Backbone as CSV, one residue per row, in Angstrom:
resi,resn,N_x,N_y,N_z,CA_x,CA_y,CA_z,C_x,C_y,C_z
1,MET,93.236,88.659,88.108,93.546,88.597,89.985,92.614,88.486,90.585
2,PRO,92.308,87.339,91.119,91.250,86.682,92.401,90.863,87.710,93.467
3,SER,89.624,87.852,93.279,89.270,88.673,94.617,89.218,88.657,95.934
4,ASP,89.991,87.364,96.659,90.616,86.563,97.368,91.719,87.554,97.838
5,LYS,92.255,88.109,96.676,93.524,88.937,97.396,93.566,90.116,97.262
6,ILE,92.532,91.217,97.271,92.270,92.135,97.228,91.887,92.530,98.765
7,ASP,92.186,93.427,99.494,92.653,94.017,100.594,91.826,95.297,100.513
8,ILE,90.306,94.608,100.334,89.276,95.816,100.225,89.246,96.993,101.815
9,ASP,89.439,96.523,102.998,89.821,96.988,103.609,90.772,98.330,103.382
10,TYR,91.768,97.873,103.095,93.229,98.640,102.467,92.214,99.927,101.753
11,VAL,91.928,99.294,100.414,91.324,100.334,99.566,90.530,100.786,99.548
12,ALA,89.417,100.865,100.602,88.661,101.336,101.353,89.177,102.699,102.531
13,LYS,90.056,102.037,103.700,91.273,103.589,103.790,91.455,104.566,102.860
14,LEU,92.292,104.033,101.939,92.483,104.937,101.812,91.353,106.043,100.335
15,ALA,90.237,105.434,100.635,89.256,105.888,99.942,88.692,107.170,100.536
16,ARG,89.185,106.791,101.921,88.273,106.768,103.404,86.317,106.367,103.489
17,LEU,86.654,105.442,103.421,85.381,104.623,102.942,85.121,103.913,104.506
18,ASP,83.777,104.416,104.955,83.537,103.548,105.623,82.492,101.982,105.426
19,LEU,82.615,100.972,105.420,82.168,99.690,104.243,81.281,99.059,105.022
20,SER,80.348,98.243,105.221,79.617,97.521,105.602,80.284,96.519,105.472
21,GLU,80.011,95.133,106.278,80.426,93.933,105.998,79.769,93.513,104.172
22,GLU,78.462,93.618,103.993,77.678,93.417,102.285,78.804,94.278,101.841
23,GLU,78.891,95.708,101.401,79.623,96.807,100.645,80.875,96.360,100.507
24,LYS,81.658,95.382,101.639,82.945,94.913,101.251,82.339,93.525,100.156
25,GLN,82.214,92.747,100.368,81.428,91.785,99.746,81.194,92.421,97.929
26,THR,80.666,93.189,98.430,80.101,93.633,96.971,81.237,94.126,95.995
27,PHE,81.941,95.455,96.916,82.969,95.845,96.034,84.297,95.244,96.127
28,THR,84.108,94.253,96.911,85.109,93.185,96.238,85.589,92.214,94.858
29,ALA,84.336,91.821,95.215,83.639,91.072,93.570,83.830,92.378,92.304
30,GLN,83.009,93.267,92.659,83.369,94.408,91.498,84.654,94.676,90.922
31,LEU,85.598,94.810,92.251,86.787,95.399,91.559,87.585,93.740,91.310
32,GLY,87.144,92.793,91.921,87.910,91.401,91.070,87.471,91.630,90.084
33,ASP,86.221,91.918,88.972,85.984,91.823,87.904,86.268,92.447,87.210
34,ILE,86.929,94.191,87.865,87.358,95.117,86.876,89.319,94.675,86.425
35,LEU,89.651,94.308,87.921,91.131,93.758,87.305,91.115,92.818,86.852
36,GLY,90.572,91.812,86.480,90.109,90.904,85.469,90.421,91.209,83.910
37,TYR,89.063,91.839,84.438,88.967,92.874,82.775,89.965,93.266,82.386
38,VAL,91.117,94.303,83.395,92.364,94.710,82.854,93.690,93.796,82.383
39,ASP,93.367,92.617,83.233,94.191,91.609,82.925,94.264,91.237,81.530
40,LYS,93.081,91.012,80.848,92.733,90.922,79.665,93.263,91.540,78.411
41,LEU,93.367,92.754,79.359,94.169,93.658,78.023,95.816,93.310,77.464
42,SER,96.259,92.202,78.409,97.486,92.141,78.096,97.990,90.829,77.227
43,ASP,96.412,90.408,76.803,96.706,88.952,75.829,96.383,89.864,74.296
44,VAL,95.855,91.406,73.917,95.409,92.048,73.013,97.046,92.043,72.638
45,ASP,97.050,91.615,71.041,98.386,91.898,70.388,98.648,93.247,70.034
46,VAL,99.465,94.022,70.012,99.980,95.367,70.383,101.131,95.758,69.185
47,SER,101.373,94.549,68.632,102.867,94.267,68.130,103.117,95.507,66.858
48,GLY,101.610,95.914,66.223,102.056,96.627,64.780,101.200,98.232,65.676
49,VAL,101.320,98.347,66.465,100.528,99.504,66.900,101.605,100.559,67.848
50,GLU,101.573,101.756,66.671,102.898,102.788,67.070,102.128,103.222,68.558
51,PRO,102.924,103.179,69.407,102.691,103.983,70.678,102.326,105.977,70.638
52,MET,101.275,105.965,71.630,101.228,107.268,71.400,100.517,107.644,72.895
53,ALA,100.226,109.439,73.049,99.969,109.351,73.919,99.039,109.632,74.235
54,HIS,97.733,110.250,73.052,96.855,110.512,72.672,96.151,109.475,71.896
55,ALA,94.923,109.222,72.349,94.552,108.217,71.206,94.007,109.328,70.076
56,PHE,93.336,110.598,70.402,92.957,111.264,68.820,94.389,112.809,69.060
57,PRO,94.101,113.218,67.609,94.996,114.518,67.733,94.364,115.627,68.699
58,LEU,95.435,116.229,69.662,95.344,117.503,69.807,95.042,118.782,69.493
59,GLU,94.255,119.990,69.649,94.334,120.555,69.354,94.096,121.624,70.749
60,ASN,94.437,123.284,69.997,94.290,124.059,71.175,93.369,125.103,70.814
61,VAL,92.135,124.396,71.910,90.803,125.566,71.626,90.466,126.407,72.733
62,LEU,91.857,126.708,73.094,92.113,127.652,74.188,91.557,129.011,73.266
63,ASP,91.255,130.236,73.744,91.264,131.441,73.391,92.412,132.469,73.262
64,GLU,92.515,133.176,72.660,93.940,133.899,72.332,94.303,134.359,74.322
65,ASP,94.988,134.410,74.331,95.671,135.489,75.851,95.674,136.256,75.716
66,GLU,94.602,136.908,76.366,94.748,138.669,76.179,94.424,139.582,77.259
67,PRO,95.112,140.009,77.525,94.831,141.116,79.341,93.490,141.845,79.271
68,ARG,92.872,141.508,80.718,91.574,141.930,80.483,91.576,142.592,81.789
69,GLU,90.730,143.283,82.645,89.727,143.131,83.611,90.123,142.188,84.856
70,PRO,90.684,142.518,86.152,90.708,141.262,86.742,89.106,141.027,87.558
71,LEU,88.710,139.630,88.130,87.424,139.421,88.887,88.117,140.290,89.815
72,THR,86.479,140.800,90.295,86.959,141.364,91.967,86.946,140.463,92.942
73,VAL,87.025,140.601,94.401,86.590,139.640,95.567,85.390,139.204,95.557
74,VAL,84.295,139.899,95.325,82.894,139.452,95.069,82.855,137.929,93.951
75,GLU,83.287,139.086,93.008,82.459,138.133,91.463,83.449,136.181,91.938
76,ALA,84.652,136.550,92.546,85.653,135.598,92.168,84.863,134.121,93.731
77,LEU,84.328,134.977,94.113,83.824,134.265,96.060,82.068,133.968,95.237
78,ARG,81.777,134.431,94.230,79.997,134.114,94.183,80.093,133.141,94.641
79,ASN,80.258,131.562,93.245,80.110,130.450,93.362,80.591,129.459,94.873
80,ALA,81.550,130.448,95.718,82.005,129.353,96.639,80.788,128.844,98.073
81,PRO,81.019,128.259,98.017,79.538,127.589,98.865,79.874,128.059,100.231
82,ALA,81.703,128.329,100.726,81.442,129.058,102.340,82.532,130.172,101.770
83,GLN,82.468,131.136,102.516,83.658,131.972,102.240,84.098,133.177,103.850
84,ARG,85.526,133.283,104.164,85.516,133.718,105.209,86.736,134.214,104.822
85,ASP,86.593,135.678,105.245,87.756,137.275,105.232,88.128,136.796,104.022
86,ASN,87.217,137.067,102.669,87.701,136.814,101.146,88.655,135.990,100.832
87,GLN,88.418,134.492,101.674,88.914,133.192,101.000,88.203,132.590,101.071
88,ILE,87.789,131.191,100.553,86.951,130.062,100.321,87.225,129.758,101.362
89,VAL,86.446,128.598,101.971,86.265,128.348,102.917,86.211,126.794,102.997
90,VAL,87.202,125.682,102.671,87.279,124.497,102.793,87.143,123.338,103.513
91,PRO,86.622,122.109,103.780,86.886,121.140,105.181,88.345,120.941,104.909
92,LYS,89.028,121.000,106.504,90.008,120.125,106.296,90.640,118.690,106.237
93,VAL,91.387,118.387,105.281,91.684,116.851,104.474,93.010,116.507,105.440
94,VAL,93.796,117.207,106.033,94.964,116.676,106.534,95.140,116.491,108.058
95,GLU,95.494,114.919,108.107,95.234,114.154,109.487,96.193,115.204,110.512
96,ASP,96.057,115.708,111.936,97.179,116.136,112.662,98.203,114.903,113.211
97,ALA,99.537,114.924,112.883,100.161,113.793,112.930,100.560,113.736,114.997
């Protein structure tokens, strides 16, 4: 895909990025290179390859689900960057209409 067809302003808006003109040129070229590489994948002959959901077999590596004592509020919040009223405080990501 030619990089002149990439709407870098739209992509930056989706990613919530404020890019300078120099960054826009750089990222447009890089994104064009990436999309060109992905386009090359359509040339690969996969006629003898069986479709699969994962490249490697999946194995359940989780511990057995056994009941135990729950975490206290203090333990649950000990790594939270900010907390208020026993809840984790996060930045607002939804804009008001």
